[in-house]
Structure formats: structure tokens, C-alpha cells
N, C-alpha and C positions, 0 to 999 in steps of 0.2 A: 357862136355856138348855135347849131340848129335845134329845132324842137325835137327831132328824132334822137339826137345825142342826149338831150336832157332826159327823155323818156327811158332810153337804154341805161343811162346812169342811175336813174331812180329805181329801175327794175333790178339792176345789179346790187344796189344798196339793200333792197328789200330781200333779195335772196341771201345775202350775207346776214342780215338781221334774223331771217328765219332760222338759219343754222345756229346763231348765237342764242336765240330764245329757246330753241329746242334743247340745247345743251344746259341752259340755265334752269329750265323747268324739269329736266331729267333727274334720275337718281344720282346721288353723290358718290363719287368714286373714292374720295379721300377718307381715310380712317383717322379719327381724332384721337391719336395716341397721347397719353396713356388711358384716357377714359374708355376707349374701345381698343381691342386688340384683334388682330386677324388670327384665324385658326392656322396653326402651323402644319405644314405638310408632314406626313409620316416619315418622309425621307430627309427631313431637316437634319443637318449635322451641327449640333451644339458641341460643347467639349465632351470628352469621353467620360463615361461613368462605369462603375462596377455593378455587376448584376448578381443577384442572390436568389436562392430558392425560396419556397414558401415559408420555410423555418427561419429565414434570415441569415443563412450561412452562404458566404461568398463562393461562387463557382471557381474562383482563381486558384490554380495549382502552383503558382509561383514558378512557372516554367521559363519565363523571360522571353518568350517568342515576340511578344508585343514590343518590348524594349529593343530587341535586336532587329526587328523589321522596320522600326521608325526611322525614316530617312533624315529627320532633323535631330534625332537623339533627345527628344523632350520627355521621354518616359524612363523612370528608374523604379525597378521592382525589387523589394527586399522581403525576405521571409526567413523563418526559423523552423527547423525540424525539431519538434518536441519528442521526447522519449516516449516510445510506445505507439507512435503514430507512423503511418506509412508515408504520408506526404508532408511537405512543408506547409506552414501556416503563414499567410500573408500578414506582414507587419506594417509595411509602408508601400504605397503606390503613388509615386510623386509624378505630377504632370506639370511641366513648364508651358503654360498655355500661350506665352508670348512667342514660343518657337513652333507651336503646332500648326501644321498647314492643312488639317482636316482631310488628309488624303484617304484615311480609312484603312490603311494597311494593318494597323493594330487590331482593328475590329475583325477584319477578314481572316487574319492568321490565327486568332485565338481558338484553340481546339475545343474549349469548353463553353464558349459563348459568354465568357465572364466580362468581356469588355463590349460596350455598346455606346452609341451616340446619345447624349441627353437631349432633352427639349428645352434646356435653359438657353435663353438668348439675351437676357438683359444683364450683361456682365460689365457694364461700363464702370470705369474707376479712374481716379487720378493717380493712383499709386501702382507702380509696377509689381510690388509684392502681392497685390490682390489677385494676380494671375498665376501664382504658384500654388497648386492644389495638392494636398495629400488626400487622395480619393478614399482611403480607408477611414480617415477621420471624418471626412464629409459624409460617408455612408453611415457611420455611427451617429453623427449629429442629426441626420435625417430620420433616425429611428431604426436603423438596421443593426443587426448583430450586436 
């Protein structure tokens, strides 16, 4: 091995070490979850949720367009028409999250804007039953209507 090859090898090693040291001393890219969380994009698609007005009344008219437009059939909408009222009242909005493909057709087709994507992302569970939601009950549990 000639002295020139040794010098070239040493310079190559120093170049590599320069890159490594720069990365080591630079800012950390990894987020230490769950102590830190990243800010979600406004376009993040969590499971769907029901939207209400300022008074807490749901916008849903129980038209069923969301259920009919769903390609996986994961939505069931039920309502009752009470005497003296023009529209049906939403009683159950069932979502089978195990079948949802987050395509967004239900959100796009809703004429009143009653269905939107939530920002919920931490939905891990060992039980399949935890992924069947009644969105009306969930809305009430969170303090709505």
C-alpha cells in the first residue's frame, strides 16, 4: 500500500466522519411520542364525526346520502319523524370503522355539512368492537346536544 493510498483513505474517512458528526450535532428529527406529538395537518382524515351548530343541534337531516354513497357500506343512519316537526330527528348514526376506507365520499355528498373528518388519531385497540361507533352517542358524550 502506497503512502498516497493511505492519505486518500484517511481523507475519505474524515469526509464520512464530517457528515456523521454534522448529523449527530444537528436538530433531532424524531418525535418522542407520546411525550411529544406532531401538529396534525388540517386535511388529516380521522374517522368521521357529526357537526352541530353553536346551539349544539346536529346539522344532519337523516337524508341517508352518506350511507348510500359509501362504497364499503360502513354507515347506517336512522331517524324518527316526530309529530309537528318538518324533518326527521337523527336517532342513530352507526359507523363500522373496520370497513371505512377514508375515501371522503360521505363528507363530500352531505348537503348540510353534517359529516366531517375528525382529528382523532389514537384509536388503537385489541378489541374489534371498539371500532363500531354510534356517532350520536359519541357526540352526546363529548358534551353536544
